[in-house]
C-alpha positions as CSV (number, residue, x, y, z in Angstrom):
1,X,-0.3,-0.2,0.2
2,X,1.5,3.4,-1.5
3,X,0.0,6.7,0.6
4,X,0.8,9.8,-2.2
5,X,0.6,13.3,-1.5
6,X,0.4,15.7,-4.1
7,X,-0.7,19.2,-4.0
8,X,-0.6,19.3,-8.3
9,X,-2.7,21.8,-9.5
10,X,-2.0,22.1,-13.2
11,X,1.1,23.4,-14.4
12,X,2.6,25.7,-11.7
13,X,6.4,27.0,-9.6
14,X,6.9,23.7,-7.4
15,X,4.8,20.2,-9.2
16,X,4.0,19.8,-12.8
17,X,1.3,17.8,-13.9
18,X,3.9,15.7,-15.8
19,X,5.6,14.4,-12.7
20,X,2.0,13.1,-11.7
21,X,2.0,11.0,-15.3
22,X,5.5,9.7,-14.5
23,X,5.1,8.1,-11.3
24,X,1.6,6.5,-12.0
25,X,3.5,5.7,-15.2
26,X,5.5,3.7,-13.5
27,X,3.2,2.3,-10.9
28,X,1.1,1.0,-13.4
29,X,4.0,-1.9,-14.5
30,X,2.8,-3.6,-10.5
31,X,-0.9,-2.6,-10.3
32,X,-1.4,-6.0,-9.6
33,X,0.6,-5.5,-6.2
34,X,-0.3,-2.4,-5.4
35,X,-3.1,-0.1,-4.3
36,X,-2.6,3.7,-3.7
37,X,-4.0,6.4,-0.9
38,X,-4.1,9.7,-2.6
39,X,-4.2,12.6,0.0
40,X,-4.4,16.0,-2.0
41,X,-5.2,19.5,-0.7
42,X,-7.6,20.6,-3.6
43,X,-10.2,19.6,-5.9
44,X,-8.6,18.9,-9.1
45,X,-8.5,15.5,-9.7
46,X,-5.3,14.8,-11.7
47,X,-3.5,11.9,-9.5
48,X,-6.8,9.8,-9.2
49,X,-7.5,10.4,-13.0
50,X,-4.0,9.0,-13.4
51,X,-4.7,6.4,-11.6
52,X,-8.1,5.6,-12.6
53,X,-6.9,5.7,-16.2
54,X,-3.8,2.9,-15.6
55,X,-6.8,0.5,-14.1
56,X,-4.5,0.9,-10.3
57,X,-6.8,0.4,-7.5
58,X,-7.1,3.6,-4.6
59,X,-8.4,5.5,-2.8
60,X,-8.8,8.6,-1.7
61,X,-8.6,10.3,1.6
62,X,-10.6,12.6,3.0
63,X,-8.8,16.4,2.8
64,X,-6.8,16.6,5.7
65,X,-7.1,13.2,7.5
66,X,-3.7,11.6,7.3
67,X,-4.7,8.3,9.0
68,X,-5.2,6.6,6.1
69,X,-1.4,6.8,6.3
70,X,-0.8,4.3,8.9
71,X,-1.7,1.7,7.0
72,X,0.8,2.0,4.2
73,X,3.9,0.7,3.5
74,X,5.6,3.7,2.2
75,X,4.7,7.1,1.5
76,X,5.7,9.0,-2.3
77,X,5.7,13.0,-1.9
78,X,5.7,14.2,-5.1
79,X,7.6,17.7,-4.7
80,X,8.0,18.2,-1.0
81,X,5.0,18.4,1.0
82,X,4.9,19.4,4.2
83,X,1.8,16.7,5.1
84,X,3.8,13.3,3.5
85,X,6.4,15.1,6.0
86,X,4.1,14.9,8.7
87,X,2.5,11.5,8.5
88,X,5.9,9.8,7.9
89,X,6.9,11.0,11.3
90,X,3.6,10.6,12.7
91,X,3.2,6.9,11.8
92,X,6.9,6.1,11.6
93,X,6.7,5.5,7.8
94,X,9.5,5.2,5.0
95,X,8.7,8.2,2.9
96,X,10.9,9.0,-0.9
97,X,11.0,12.5,-2.6
98,X,9.1,12.3,-6.4
99,X,10.0,14.0,-9.5
100,X,10.6,13.4,-13.1
101,X,13.0,16.3,-13.0
102,X,16.7,16.2,-12.4
103,X,17.3,19.5,-11.3
104,X,14.4,19.6,-9.4
105,X,15.4,19.5,-5.8
106,X,18.9,21.1,-6.3
107,X,18.5,24.7,-4.5
108,X,17.1,22.9,-1.4
109,X,18.6,24.5,1.8
110,X,17.5,23.1,5.2
111,X,19.4,24.6,7.5
112,X,21.7,28.1,7.9
113,X,24.6,25.8,9.5
114,X,27.1,25.0,6.3
115,X,27.5,21.6,8.6
116,X,24.4,21.2,9.1
117,X,22.9,21.6,5.8
118,X,25.8,19.3,4.1
119,X,24.7,16.7,6.4
120,X,20.7,16.9,6.3
121,X,21.5,17.1,2.1
122,X,23.2,13.8,1.7
123,X,20.2,12.4,3.6
124,X,17.9,13.9,1.6
125,X,19.6,13.1,-1.3
126,X,19.3,9.3,-0.3
127,X,15.2,9.7,0.0
128,X,15.2,10.9,-3.6
129,X,13.9,9.2,-6.1
130,X,13.7,9.2,-9.6
131,X,11.5,6.9,-12.2
132,X,14.6,4.1,-12.3
133,X,14.9,4.6,-8.6
134,X,10.8,3.7,-8.0
135,X,11.2,1.2,-10.7
136,X,14.1,-0.7,-9.3
137,X,12.3,-0.9,-5.8
138,X,9.0,-2.1,-6.7
139,X,11.2,-4.6,-8.7
140,X,13.2,-5.7,-6.1
141,X,11.1,-9.2,-5.0
142,X,12.5,-10.6,-2.3
143,X,14.9,-7.3,-1.1
144,X,11.6,-4.9,-1.0
145,X,11.0,-4.7,2.7
146,X,14.6,-4.8,3.6
147,X,14.9,-1.8,1.2
148,X,11.6,-0.2,2.6
149,X,13.3,-1.0,6.5
150,X,16.8,0.9,4.9
151,X,14.7,3.6,3.5
152,X,12.2,4.2,6.8
153,X,15.8,4.5,8.5
154,X,16.8,6.8,6.4
155,X,13.7,9.2,6.5
156,X,14.1,8.5,10.5
157,X,17.7,10.4,10.4
158,X,16.3,12.8,7.9
159,X,13.0,13.9,9.3
160,X,15.2,14.6,13.0
161,X,17.6,16.8,11.2
162,X,14.7,18.6,9.9
163,X,12.7,19.4,13.4
164,X,11.0,16.2,13.7
165,X,12.5,14.5,16.4
166,X,12.1,10.8,18.7
167,X,11.8,13.2,22.0
168,X,8.6,15.0,20.1
169,X,5.6,12.3,20.7
170,X,4.1,10.5,17.5
171,X,0.4,9.7,17.3
172,X,1.1,5.6,17.9
173,X,3.3,6.6,21.6
174,X,1.0,9.4,22.6
175,X,-2.0,6.8,21.8
176,X,-0.1,4.5,24.5
177,X,0.1,6.8,27.2
178,X,-4.1,7.2,27.1
């Protein structure tokens, strides 16, 4: 189960419909083995329409409700979606950042401290997936779950570097205390 977070509302500076189409094209090769949860903020249905055209099973989450992401094995952020980051932290899920454009993430800066920024960028770059990387992940057979665990570990390190620490109570820890 893959949770996909997008905020695609046409051709804009941050996300292009091309990214959605490229991602769905890759996923369509695995349509019999995957299901998707769609997390979109707005009323346009680009991602849903592409998934439907490719006959990929999906469920649309309610706007702003990340609870279904708890059931996913992987979170894919088309571009850099804050909601995807929050869901990855809240449910301790591996997250990857997808873009079809090779240079999409080149100008990201996470910290004014050069050393800290370099460490954060190194972790982040390991979470940037292009269409070939996603294809390799989904076709990795017996290695799939160990690859996901590796991504989850890198995700956890990255999230901590950008301020999402294990010292902050995630949703499951909070519920256990009730």
